[in-house]
Backbone bond lengths (Angstrom), bond angles and torsions (degrees), N, CA, C in turn:
res aa  C-N    CA-C-N  psi(-1)  N-CA   C-N-CA  omega(-1)  CA-C   N-CA-C  phi
1 M - - - 1.472 - - 1.527 109.06 -
2 A 1.297 115.48 136.06 1.464 119.72 -179.58 1.521 110.69 -70.64
3 T 1.320 116.37 135.57 1.459 121.78 178.86 1.514 109.57 -89.61
4 G 1.351 115.15 172.68 1.452 119.40 177.32 1.513 111.28 -61.92
5 K 1.354 116.34 -36.71 1.464 119.84 179.36 1.529 110.66 -66.83
6 D 1.351 115.90 -38.97 1.460 119.44 177.86 1.525 110.40 -61.54
7 R 1.313 115.93 -41.56 1.455 120.84 179.49 1.521 110.56 -63.99
8 Q 1.324 117.17 -41.74 1.462 121.06 178.51 1.524 110.99 -62.49
9 K 1.349 115.80 -40.54 1.459 119.77 178.95 1.525 110.71 -64.36
10 Q 1.346 115.11 -40.89 1.455 119.58 179.61 1.526 111.06 -63.44
11 L 1.338 116.47 -44.32 1.460 120.48 179.36 1.523 111.12 -63.22
12 A 1.332 115.27 -41.07 1.464 119.47 179.28 1.523 110.81 -64.04
13 R 1.338 115.88 -40.89 1.466 120.01 179.18 1.522 110.95 -65.04
14 E 1.336 116.92 -41.83 1.458 120.41 179.37 1.529 111.27 -64.88
15 H 1.341 115.31 -38.72 1.466 119.79 177.78 1.525 110.24 -63.12
16 Y 1.324 115.90 -43.15 1.464 120.37 179.74 1.519 111.18 -64.18
17 E 1.339 116.94 -40.77 1.461 120.82 179.09 1.525 111.33 -65.36
18 R 1.349 116.26 -37.20 1.464 119.22 176.68 1.524 111.18 -64.49
19 Q 1.338 115.44 -39.82 1.464 119.58 178.27 1.528 111.13 -61.92
20 L 1.339 116.02 -43.78 1.460 120.19 178.92 1.526 111.08 -63.07
21 K 1.342 115.85 -41.76 1.456 120.17 179.93 1.524 110.70 -62.59
22 N 1.349 115.38 -45.87 1.466 119.10 179.75 1.521 111.44 -62.20
23 R 1.343 115.60 -37.84 1.463 119.64 179.76 1.520 110.54 -65.90
24 R 1.346 116.91 -43.45 1.467 120.17 178.59 1.522 111.01 -62.67
25 E 1.342 115.98 -39.87 1.459 119.55 179.67 1.515 111.22 -65.45
26 R 1.343 116.34 -40.91 1.462 119.48 178.90 1.525 111.06 -63.63
27 E 1.337 116.16 -41.13 1.457 119.77 -179.50 1.526 110.85 -65.87
28 Q 1.334 116.16 -39.46 1.455 119.10 178.86 1.516 110.80 -65.20
29 R 1.307 116.26 -41.83 1.458 120.26 -179.71 1.512 111.57 -66.62
30 A 1.325 117.00 -28.65 1.460 120.68 179.47 1.515 111.87 -70.14
31 K 1.339 116.71 -17.59 1.456 120.29 -175.07 1.517 112.79 -83.09
32 R 1.307 117.54 -24.78 1.458 119.41 -178.68 1.517 108.99 -142.95
33 T 1.292 117.52 117.26 1.447 120.25 -177.44 1.503 111.40 -144.99
34 A 1.286 115.34 179.32 1.445 119.75 176.37 1.499 110.25 -117.17
35 I 1.273 115.53 140.19 1.438 125.77 171.21 1.515 112.30 74.45
36 I 1.273 126.92 -91.96 1.453 120.72 -170.40 1.505 113.60 -103.15
37 G 1.296 117.71 -50.84 1.450 119.02 -170.87 1.489 111.75 -149.36
38 S 1.336 118.02 -139.66 1.443 118.02 -175.38 1.494 112.61 -143.66
39 T 1.330 118.18 -115.76 1.451 119.24 -165.83 1.509 114.14 -75.16
40 V 1.321 118.22 -26.45 1.449 117.87 175.53 1.509 108.67 -96.15
41 G 1.326 117.08 161.19 1.447 120.08 -178.48 1.509 110.89 -70.63
42 V 1.333 116.16 157.60 1.447 121.24 176.53 1.510 108.24 -134.93
43 V 1.316 115.88 156.27 1.455 119.62 -179.13 1.512 109.32 -86.82
44 V 1.319 116.54 124.19 1.452 122.29 179.86 1.516 107.92 -127.62
45 V 1.325 117.50 134.12 1.454 120.92 177.07 1.519 107.77 -90.56
46 V 1.311 116.56 115.51 1.456 121.91 -179.79 1.521 107.86 -124.71
47 G 1.336 116.15 111.71 1.462 121.27 179.77 1.512 111.96 58.71
48 G 1.345 116.80 35.46 1.447 121.19 177.46 1.510 113.87 83.44
49 I 1.340 117.99 -1.34 1.457 121.33 179.95 1.511 109.15 -107.83
50 V 1.326 117.78 130.89 1.451 120.50 177.93 1.511 108.42 -80.63
51 A 1.344 115.68 119.88 1.455 120.44 -177.02 1.509 110.42 -126.18
52 A 1.337 116.66 135.72 1.456 120.41 175.81 1.508 108.36 -84.24
53 V 1.320 116.60 125.67 1.455 120.67 -174.59 1.511 110.29 -124.06
54 A 1.328 117.32 116.87 1.455 121.25 173.43 1.510 106.78 -87.76
55 L 1.336 117.70 127.11 1.452 119.67 -163.38 1.511 115.83 -107.04
56 M 1.290 119.79 12.44 1.447 118.02 -177.86 1.518 113.75 -111.72
57 G 1.304 119.18 -21.53 1.452 121.00 176.05 1.501 114.08 70.39
58 G 1.335 118.21 33.47 1.451 121.15 178.81 1.506 111.17 -94.00
59 D 1.321 116.08 -153.90 1.453 121.69 -179.29 1.512 109.78 -75.21
60 P 1.334 119.65 114.27 1.458 120.35 -177.26 1.514 112.27 -61.39
61 G 1.320 117.20 -21.04 1.452 119.60 179.71 1.508 112.82 -64.73
62 T 1.319 117.39 -26.34 1.457 119.83 -179.76 1.519 111.65 -81.70
63 E 1.325 117.17 -6.95 1.451 120.95 -176.31 1.516 112.70 -106.37
64 A 1.309 118.16 9.13 1.456 120.67 -171.71 1.512 112.86 -60.15
65 A 1.333 117.26 -31.47 1.453 119.98 -175.49 1.520 112.36 -87.92
66 A 1.331 117.74 -2.90 1.450 120.86 -177.05 1.521 110.77 -75.02
67 T 1.334 116.40 141.12 1.446 121.25 176.55 1.520 108.69 -87.42
68 P 1.347 119.35 122.94 1.456 121.61 -172.66 1.521 114.41 -54.39
69 T 1.342 117.68 -34.56 1.448 118.85 -176.22 1.514 112.96 -95.57
70 Q 1.309 118.24 3.72 1.453 121.20 -179.81 1.520 110.38 -82.12
71 P 1.347 118.38 130.76 1.463 119.44 179.14 1.510 110.74 -69.55
72 P 1.318 117.43 156.97 1.458 120.14 -179.10 1.515 112.11 -66.49
73 T 1.296 115.93 152.71 1.454 120.80 178.59 1.507 110.04 -110.30
74 E 1.317 115.69 155.47 1.449 122.07 177.85 1.519 108.74 -119.82
75 T 1.316 117.55 145.15 1.440 121.45 173.41 1.516 107.84 -80.70
76 A 1.319 117.18 116.95 1.455 120.73 -175.76 1.520 111.23 -68.01
77 P 1.330 118.53 135.69 1.454 120.68 177.44 1.520 110.67 -68.11
78 A 1.314 116.47 158.41 1.462 121.33 -176.90 1.515 111.33 -63.68
79 S 1.313 118.24 -32.01 1.451 122.11 179.12 1.518 108.86 -136.98
80 P 1.341 118.03 156.46 1.460 120.22 -179.05 1.524 111.61 -54.93
81 A 1.328 115.50 131.55 1.456 119.97 -179.41 1.521 110.15 -89.97
82 A 1.315 115.68 153.13 1.459 120.19 175.68 1.513 109.45 -63.72
83 Q 1.321 116.52 140.67 1.452 121.54 -178.30 1.528 110.35 -101.85
84 P 1.323 117.42 138.48 1.468 119.72 177.61 1.525 110.70 -66.77
85 K 1.325 115.82 154.31 1.454 121.40 -178.48 1.531 110.19 -114.46
86 P 1.322 116.87 145.13 1.471 119.68 178.09 1.521 111.24 -72.11
87 Y 1.301 115.20 173.64 1.466 120.91 178.22 1.518 110.28 -57.75
88 D 1.319 116.67 130.58 1.457 123.51 178.97 1.530 108.02 -104.95
89 A 1.324 115.65 110.42 1.463 120.10 -175.96 1.527 112.13 -64.92
90 K 1.335 117.92 -28.63 1.464 121.13 -178.06 1.524 111.55 -69.89
91 T 1.320 115.57 -40.22 1.467 119.72 -177.17 1.523 112.69 -102.06
92 G 1.342 116.50 -13.74 1.465 120.45 -177.91 1.514 112.65 67.57
93 T 1.333 115.76 34.66 1.465 119.73 -175.81 1.525 112.41 -127.03
94 C 1.327 114.82 159.41 1.461 123.17 173.85 1.523 108.51 -118.07
95 G 1.334 115.98 147.29 1.457 119.83 -177.08 1.511 112.83 -103.87
96 Y 1.327 117.27 84.91 1.464 121.37 174.18 1.520 108.91 -79.77
97 V 1.343 116.14 145.42 1.469 119.82 178.04 1.522 109.59 -136.72
98 A 1.324 115.83 161.44 1.460 121.19 177.83 1.519 109.98 -62.68
99 D 1.311 116.50 143.13 1.459 122.77 -179.87 1.524 109.26 -81.54
100 A 1.337 116.29 107.15 1.459 120.60 -177.73 1.517 112.65 -76.49
101 A 1.347 116.85 -11.67 1.464 119.93 -176.63 1.517 112.68 -74.95
102 G 1.306 117.31 -17.60 1.467 119.91 179.43 1.512 111.27 85.11
103 G 1.335 116.06 -139.00 1.451 120.46 -174.62 1.520 110.18 91.18
104 K 1.326 115.68 -178.58 1.457 120.55 179.69 1.527 108.95 -81.17
105 V 1.315 115.57 123.31 1.459 120.10 -174.15 1.523 111.23 -111.38
106 K 1.328 116.00 130.59 1.453 122.04 166.62 1.519 104.94 -104.58
107 D 1.314 116.25 97.52 1.461 122.08 -170.82 1.522 111.14 -81.32
108 V 1.321 115.63 113.61 1.463 121.03 175.91 1.523 110.26 -120.96
109 G 1.336 115.69 12.68 1.455 119.99 -179.46 1.520 112.20 97.10
110 M 1.325 115.88 -168.05 1.458 123.17 -177.50 1.521 109.77 -114.20
111 P 1.327 118.08 138.89 1.471 119.58 178.68 1.525 110.79 -61.16
112 P 1.316 117.70 154.44 1.469 119.49 175.39 1.522 109.69 -63.93
113 A 1.315 116.63 141.37 1.468 120.82 -177.62 1.527 111.54 -70.49
114 E 1.312 116.92 -34.09 1.460 120.58 -176.81 1.528 110.91 -78.30
115 V 1.312 116.04 128.41 1.463 121.08 179.74 1.527 109.46 -131.49
116 K 1.329 115.69 165.43 1.460 121.57 177.93 1.524 109.59 -124.30
117 L 1.316 115.34 142.95 1.463 120.50 179.38 1.524 112.33 -84.62
118 T 1.314 116.57 -6.10 1.462 121.08 178.77 1.526 109.65 -115.82
119 P 1.313 117.24 144.91 1.469 126.43 -5.26 1.527 111.04 -66.90
120 A 1.319 116.27 160.76 1.463 121.07 -176.02 1.516 112.25 -65.22
121 T 1.333 116.18 -30.70 1.466 120.16 178.64 1.526 109.97 -131.06
122 K 1.310 115.31 153.45 1.456 122.10 175.73 1.521 107.89 -134.86
123 T 1.299 116.29 160.61 1.459 120.73 -176.36 1.523 110.65 -113.37
124 M 1.318 116.04 119.12 1.458 121.22 177.34 1.524 109.15 -103.36
125 T 1.319 116.46 129.88 1.460 121.61 177.18 1.520 109.47 -115.58
126 L 1.327 115.45 118.75 1.454 122.32 175.37 1.522 107.42 -96.94
127 K 1.309 116.19 107.49 1.467 119.79 177.13 1.520 107.95 -86.04
128 T 1.326 116.46 115.97 1.455 120.80 -177.74 1.530 110.32 -118.72
129 N 1.306 115.46 171.47 1.465 120.71 177.36 1.520 112.13 -67.50
130 L 1.326 117.10 -13.19 1.463 121.51 -179.78 1.527 112.43 -106.06
131 G 1.311 116.96 0.82 1.459 120.87 -177.96 1.512 111.59 125.54
132 D 1.314 116.34 -179.39 1.462 121.88 -176.66 1.526 111.80 -88.15
133 I 1.324 114.73 137.32 1.460 122.07 169.65 1.520 106.24 -114.52
134 V 1.321 116.58 122.64 1.459 121.55 -174.88 1.526 109.16 -113.72
135 V 1.326 115.23 134.45 1.466 121.06 -177.03 1.525 109.88 -128.14
136 K 1.312 116.10 131.03 1.461 121.98 172.92 1.520 107.97 -86.28
137 L 1.324 116.95 109.59 1.462 122.57 -176.38 1.526 110.73 -85.72
138 D 1.329 116.23 137.72 1.464 121.67 179.96 1.529 109.49 -92.55
139 N 1.319 116.10 85.88 1.453 121.28 -176.83 1.523 112.35 -68.92
140 A 1.320 117.20 -32.48 1.455 120.95 -177.79 1.530 112.07 -67.32
141 K 1.329 116.81 -36.16 1.468 120.72 -176.51 1.525 113.75 -98.46
142 A 1.321 116.97 -18.27 1.470 119.97 -179.42 1.536 109.87 -135.78
143 P 1.341 117.44 58.33 1.466 120.60 -173.01 1.528 114.13 -65.13
144 C 1.329 117.10 -37.21 1.469 119.46 -179.24 1.526 110.30 -67.52
145 T 1.317 116.02 -39.56 1.464 121.32 -179.77 1.518 111.22 -68.80
146 V 1.319 116.50 -46.13 1.472 120.65 179.86 1.524 109.88 -63.87
147 N 1.313 117.02 -40.86 1.464 120.99 177.87 1.522 111.19 -60.19
148 S 1.330 116.12 -40.54 1.466 120.97 178.50 1.525 110.90 -66.00
149 L 1.332 116.83 -45.27 1.467 120.57 179.02 1.527 111.17 -60.99
150 E 1.313 115.36 -40.35 1.459 120.29 179.41 1.528 110.37 -64.83
151 F 1.322 115.93 -41.96 1.461 121.37 178.36 1.531 110.65 -62.23
152 L 1.319 116.43 -47.31 1.467 120.42 -178.98 1.524 111.32 -65.43
153 A 1.337 116.40 -37.53 1.466 119.71 177.83 1.527 110.73 -63.48
154 D 1.335 116.14 -43.52 1.464 120.55 179.44 1.526 111.50 -63.18
155 K 1.327 116.66 -31.12 1.458 121.62 -179.27 1.536 112.34 -85.85
156 K 1.339 117.26 2.32 1.468 122.88 -178.88 1.536 111.73 60.99
157 Y 1.320 115.19 28.69 1.467 122.02 -176.30 1.526 112.50 -60.19
158 Y 1.324 116.42 -40.64 1.464 120.48 -175.00 1.527 113.57 -86.53
159 D 1.315 116.84 -12.24 1.462 119.85 -174.33 1.525 111.72 -61.58
160 G 1.336 115.65 127.36 1.459 120.88 179.32 1.520 114.51 85.13
161 S 1.334 117.63 1.35 1.467 119.92 -179.72 1.525 110.94 -86.32
162 K 1.323 115.52 153.33 1.458 121.86 -179.09 1.527 110.63 -109.84
163 C 1.310 115.48 139.61 1.469 119.38 172.67 1.523 106.71 -70.27
164 H 1.322 116.24 126.33 1.463 119.40 -165.02 1.520 116.22 -109.16
165 R 1.316 118.23 -8.49 1.470 118.03 -178.16 1.518 111.06 -141.61
166 L 1.315 114.84 127.00 1.458 122.82 179.02 1.517 108.44 -117.03
167 G 1.336 115.68 132.28 1.448 119.39 -177.08 1.515 114.54 -87.53
168 S 1.319 117.48 -10.82 1.450 122.12 -176.28 1.528 109.71 60.55
169 D 1.346 117.50 -163.69 1.465 119.95 -175.97 1.521 112.74 -70.82
170 K 1.327 117.23 -23.38 1.463 120.09 -178.04 1.526 111.97 -72.55
171 F 1.305 115.86 -29.34 1.468 121.42 -176.55 1.521 106.60 -146.76
172 P 1.331 117.74 76.33 1.469 122.69 -163.35 1.529 115.30 -72.91
173 M 1.309 115.74 80.16 1.454 120.31 175.59 1.523 109.21 -150.82
174 L 1.329 115.08 154.91 1.459 122.87 174.41 1.519 107.46 -116.44
175 Q 1.309 115.72 124.84 1.454 121.41 -177.18 1.526 110.93 -102.04
176 C 1.330 115.19 132.65 1.463 121.92 -178.53 1.529 109.05 -137.69
177 G 1.330 115.10 178.51 1.459 119.45 170.91 1.508 116.34 102.62
178 D 1.339 117.68 3.63 1.463 121.21 173.84 1.528 107.02 -99.41
179 P 1.336 118.43 105.17 1.468 119.85 -175.97 1.520 113.93 -67.73
180 S 1.329 117.47 -13.39 1.468 120.88 179.38 1.522 112.81 -94.41
181 A 1.326 117.69 -3.15 1.467 121.56 -174.87 1.524 111.97 -67.94
182 K 1.328 115.65 138.09 1.461 121.48 176.10 1.525 111.87 -96.93
183 A 1.325 116.37 -23.05 1.470 121.93 176.95 1.519 112.14 53.91
184 D 1.322 116.62 43.79 1.460 120.91 -178.77 1.527 112.97 -109.88
185 G 1.334 116.86 3.18 1.453 120.16 -179.65 1.509 113.54 78.82
186 K 1.321 117.38 -0.29 1.460 121.84 -178.96 1.525 111.70 -119.85
187 S 1.322 116.28 -35.86 1.457 121.01 -175.70 1.521 111.23 -75.27
188 M 1.325 115.03 157.25 1.461 120.81 179.19 1.519 108.85 -89.22
189 D 1.318 115.83 72.67 1.453 121.49 -178.18 1.527 111.13 -74.76
190 G 1.331 114.54 160.30 1.459 119.47 174.51 1.506 114.64 107.29
191 S 1.337 118.13 -0.26 1.464 119.82 -179.33 1.524 112.38 -98.17
192 G 1.338 117.40 0.09 1.456 120.76 -176.16 1.510 113.26 -85.49
193 G 1.331 115.79 144.86 1.455 120.82 178.70 1.513 111.10 -159.32
194 P 1.341 116.78 179.32 1.467 121.36 -176.39 1.524 113.90 -87.71
195 G 1.326 117.10 -2.15 1.464 119.77 -179.52 1.515 113.75 89.56
196 Y 1.348 117.03 4.18 1.464 120.62 175.85 1.522 109.04 -140.29
197 V 1.333 115.74 161.91 1.461 121.29 179.01 1.522 109.41 -133.32
198 M 1.322 115.01 167.23 1.465 121.40 -179.30 1.528 108.87 -144.24
199 V 1.320 115.58 170.59 1.463 120.05 178.59 1.525 110.00 -76.74
200 E 1.324 115.72 159.90 1.457 121.36 173.46 1.540 108.77 -82.19
201 E 1.314 116.26 145.42 1.467 121.28 -175.40 1.528 110.64 -131.15
202 N 1.328 114.60 165.16 1.473 121.33 171.30 1.530 112.08 57.06
203 L 1.327 116.51 39.47 1.464 120.47 -173.79 1.529 114.21 -88.70
204 E 1.319 117.41 -22.94 1.463 119.43 -176.23 1.528 110.84 -61.99
205 G 1.313 116.00 118.44 1.456 121.48 179.71 1.518 114.08 71.16
206 A 1.324 117.20 15.97 1.468 120.32 -176.45 1.522 111.91 -64.93
207 T 1.325 115.97 135.93 1.457 122.60 173.75 1.525 107.94 -131.70
208 Y 1.317 115.25 159.47 1.463 120.34 -174.06 1.529 108.90 -124.63
209 K 1.320 113.26 76.17 1.456 121.32 -177.56 1.528 110.25 -101.59
210 R 1.307 115.92 171.09 1.456 121.40 179.95 1.525 110.48 -50.36
211 G 1.315 115.60 128.75 1.447 121.15 178.26 1.511 114.97 99.43
212 V 1.330 117.88 -4.17 1.464 120.92 -179.54 1.531 110.43 -86.78
213 M 1.319 115.80 139.86 1.457 121.49 166.80 1.516 106.80 -109.41
214 A 1.332 116.53 127.62 1.457 120.88 -179.56 1.524 109.39 -135.10
215 M 1.322 115.13 164.12 1.457 120.94 -175.91 1.524 111.17 -95.59
216 A 1.330 114.90 144.59 1.456 121.74 177.76 1.524 110.32 -83.48
217 K 1.315 116.30 159.74 1.457 121.88 179.13 1.521 109.23 -163.99
218 T 1.316 117.26 168.97 1.458 120.60 168.29 1.520 107.18 -85.68
219 Q 1.324 117.04 -175.31 1.461 118.48 178.50 1.514 111.86 -67.02
220 A 1.332 116.73 -28.66 1.456 120.52 -176.76 1.520 110.95 -67.43
221 P 1.330 118.20 138.80 1.462 119.60 175.02 1.526 110.49 -67.47
222 G 1.319 116.32 152.86 1.454 120.10 179.86 1.508 112.91 69.23
223 S 1.340 117.02 37.21 1.465 120.62 -178.26 1.535 112.30 -123.57
224 T 1.328 116.64 17.17 1.462 120.69 177.25 1.522 110.02 -70.66
225 G 1.341 115.73 133.57 1.454 120.73 178.97 1.510 110.95 -125.39
226 S 1.337 116.57 -121.30 1.467 120.79 -176.74 1.524 113.51 -101.35
227 Q 1.332 117.88 -16.22 1.460 119.58 -174.69 1.532 111.31 -78.33
228 F 1.312 114.94 147.37 1.458 120.92 -178.60 1.517 109.28 -144.26
229 F 1.339 116.00 165.09 1.463 119.52 176.70 1.514 110.45 -133.13
230 L 1.318 114.57 141.80 1.458 123.60 -178.59 1.524 107.91 -107.70
231 V 1.305 116.85 121.20 1.464 121.85 -171.92 1.528 110.80 -95.77
232 Y 1.337 116.63 124.93 1.471 120.36 178.96 1.520 111.53 -115.31
233 G 1.339 116.80 10.85 1.464 122.63 173.86 1.512 106.31 -146.34
234 D 1.310 117.96 -158.54 1.458 120.67 176.34 1.522 109.18 -110.33
235 I 1.338 116.61 128.61 1.465 121.99 -179.65 1.520 108.83 -118.53
236 G 1.320 116.59 129.41 1.457 121.00 -179.02 1.506 113.82 -86.09
237 L 1.320 117.43 55.69 1.460 121.63 178.70 1.521 111.22 -81.13
238 T 1.327 115.95 153.71 1.455 120.48 171.93 1.530 108.42 -71.76
239 P 1.331 118.49 153.49 1.467 121.21 -175.48 1.523 112.72 -76.34
240 D 1.308 116.10 71.40 1.463 121.91 -177.24 1.527 113.04 -121.38
241 Y 1.328 117.38 -2.78 1.454 122.11 -171.98 1.528 109.18 -121.91
242 T 1.302 116.79 123.67 1.457 122.49 -172.67 1.528 112.78 -55.05
243 P 1.357 118.43 112.18 1.462 119.77 170.87 1.532 106.76 -78.22
244 V 1.309 116.65 110.47 1.456 119.57 -171.79 1.527 112.86 -101.35
245 G 1.320 116.85 -16.21 1.455 117.19 -179.33 1.512 114.31 -174.00
246 T 1.335 114.42 -177.57 1.460 122.28 -178.90 1.519 109.42 -126.43
247 I 1.317 115.79 132.09 1.461 121.00 179.65 1.526 109.35 -74.70
248 T 1.323 116.15 121.07 1.467 120.65 -179.77 1.524 112.50 -105.04
249 K 1.307 116.63 -13.76 1.455 121.28 178.09 1.524 108.67 -153.73
250 G 1.334 116.30 137.78 1.455 119.87 175.42 1.512 116.07 109.85
251 L 1.325 117.46 2.77 1.462 119.05 176.65 1.527 111.15 -61.92
252 D 1.332 116.44 -29.70 1.464 120.02 177.06 1.530 110.88 -65.13
253 I 1.332 116.62 -30.81 1.468 120.45 176.51 1.520 110.08 -67.38
254 L 1.321 116.18 -43.49 1.462 120.30 178.35 1.532 110.55 -63.04
255 D 1.322 117.00 -40.64 1.463 120.92 178.19 1.529 110.75 -62.40
256 K 1.316 115.65 -39.54 1.465 120.48 179.30 1.521 110.69 -64.97
257 V 1.320 116.45 -44.64 1.463 120.87 179.21 1.524 110.01 -63.48
258 N 1.316 116.31 -41.43 1.461 120.44 179.20 1.524 111.36 -62.50
259 K 1.311 116.26 -42.17 1.468 120.98 -177.96 1.520 112.16 -61.54
260 A 1.336 116.39 -31.37 1.467 120.62 -178.55 1.523 112.77 -72.12
261 G 1.335 117.56 -20.36 1.460 120.14 177.05 1.524 113.89 91.75
262 V 1.351 114.67 -169.74 1.459 120.38 -173.09 1.525 112.35 -123.83
263 L 1.321 114.21 159.23 1.460 123.02 172.25 1.523 108.58 -109.03
264 G 1.326 116.97 145.14 1.455 119.84 175.02 1.504 113.63 63.86
265 D 1.314 116.84 44.47 1.469 121.42 178.88 1.519 109.66 -54.21
266 A 1.339 115.74 121.70 1.457 121.52 -178.52 1.518 112.41 -80.07
267 G 1.336 116.78 5.68 1.454 120.31 179.76 1.510 112.84 101.52
268 D 1.338 116.54 -4.46 1.456 120.27 179.86 1.522 111.65 -116.65
269 G 1.335 115.86 11.18 1.453 120.02 179.61 1.513 113.93 88.65
270 T 1.332 118.31 -4.42 1.454 121.26 -179.79 1.522 110.64 -104.54
271 G 1.331 115.38 155.04 1.448 121.09 178.65 1.516 109.57 176.76
272 A 1.309 116.77 -173.89 1.461 119.98 176.59 1.525 108.73 -69.73
273 P 1.333 118.15 142.82 1.468 119.36 179.18 1.530 111.97 -67.92
274 K 1.322 116.39 133.40 1.467 120.28 175.36 1.527 110.42 -63.00
275 E 1.324 115.40 -38.67 1.464 121.11 176.82 1.535 106.85 -83.92
276 T 1.327 116.08 102.27 1.457 120.31 -177.23 1.517 111.15 -60.08
277 I 1.326 115.80 129.83 1.463 119.99 174.92 1.524 107.88 -125.07
278 E 1.311 114.90 114.83 1.467 122.20 -176.38 1.525 110.01 -114.16
279 I 1.321 115.42 133.22 1.462 120.88 176.96 1.527 108.84 -83.33
280 K 1.316 115.80 116.83 1.467 121.29 -179.32 1.519 111.78 -85.22
281 D 1.323 115.40 -38.10 1.468 120.02 -175.61 1.520 109.30 -163.12
282 V 1.330 116.26 148.56 1.454 121.48 177.01 1.520 108.83 -127.77
283 T 1.311 117.19 128.75 1.456 121.78 175.68 1.518 109.24 -128.43
284 I 1.326 115.11 148.70 1.475 121.08 178.15 1.514 108.25 -128.65
285 A 1.317 115.52 120.98 1.470 121.85 -179.12 1.517 109.83 -104.34
286 G 1.333 115.34 153.47 1.452 120.54 178.54 1.499 112.62 97.70
287 K 1.328 117.09 34.35 1.468 121.46 -179.50 1.540 109.50 -66.97
288 G 1.341 113.60 141.09 1.466 117.99 179.96 1.526 112.31 -81.24
């Protein structure tokens, strides 16, 4: 028969195991995020107001010990990882590399290194359960990013994925592109990626106003993957996230999703959208 001391030991062991699990989950979430950081809060200037924004939309209970103004941390790899290279005009290539940060990977291979700057723009159509969202992609200024999006679209990478994080009015953006996201307000969404990363592009003078589509990343440079965010208001972010295009159709869909509110509010007004938005298919027209 178990004694009181045995029971205390069991409870202590279970508590310790929960702590380890929460720590592993936080570290995993820190490896792949959208917009500024990951599992701990980060300081973001929005409309002149400094706001702490937790960017993963997981269980707020696991974040209780996080300091709101502390930047996210990354688990350093055992050895230096290869760094992605920007577009090389001489060779017409982009340097994609394997993502050493880990996270949940939907492996569809690596985009072709060779890219073309023409046509200058391409049209991406996100077919969702709520209607089409159309984006004019800036191929001339963000060729590596557009090439990656085109590759992922051709591989049906985004098909069936749910947009998993809504910023509401405080942080007006909808985050998508994690194929593993459940978008239920409970799951630790945002750690999914294609298994490769690329450099950030088109950053000079970048702003994130209503109608912009930009790419998500961790704080580390050269950490852009498959996740992106669609802006339906104005966000005062620093120019660190690739503005890849402009939304030409579907802003009304984003407004509708925003109006419905969020699930699993992490305390910063962000969470999974109550109005489920699922990407059925992605196509990109205007191939060079």
